[in-house]
C-alpha positions, 0 to 999 in steps of 0.5 A: 500500500505504501508503494502506491503512495510512493508512486504518487509522491514520485510523480508529484515530485517529478511534476514540480521538478519539471515545472521548475526546470522549464521555468528556469530554462525559459528565463535563461533563454528568453530574450529580454526587451523592455524598452519597446513601448508596444510591449506593455499595451493591450493586444487586440488582434495585432492592431493598436488599440484606438479610443476608449474601452468604455463604449457601448457595443451594439446589441446585435453582437450579443444576439448573434452570439447567443443564437450561436450558443443556443444552437451549439448547445442544441446540437450537443443535446440532440446528437446523443439522442440521434446516436442511440435512436436505433436502440430506442426504436428496438425498445419500442420508445422510438416514436416518443423520442422522435416527438420529443426531439422534434418539439425541442428543435421546433421551439428553438426554430421558433426562437430563430424565426422570432430573432429573424423577424425582429432583425437581430440577425442583420449586421446593418440596420436601416436608419429611419428617414425621420432622423435628422443628420447629425443625430446620434442614436442612443446605442452609439453614444459612448459612456462617459464616466 
């Protein structure tokens, strides 16, 4: 029994030792350039940051991301059902499972139609003609602190 604990203890020691060795070698071999002004700026996909970070993002970005997550999770939930559907057919509960899956996907499809009708899936929205030029919409105003 102590031999099993000794194996675990040896692996813990080896893991800590390897971590220490890797960090030490990295510190010895890594170049140190601290006089580059861009080194300490925020990294945004290779571009220099422009403006303040305190701005309002358009809601459409969140709506599209939410729709993606919902249908991604839907796929994760439906795939196991589809993979064992043949067993459910042989067990006699295939029709019930098919109806359940269809209702589930149908409810999500109704949500997609709702988002589509509201225009949440469009990247560009038309500005009403009543708005005068120079009027800033509420969603485009930056937050002032």
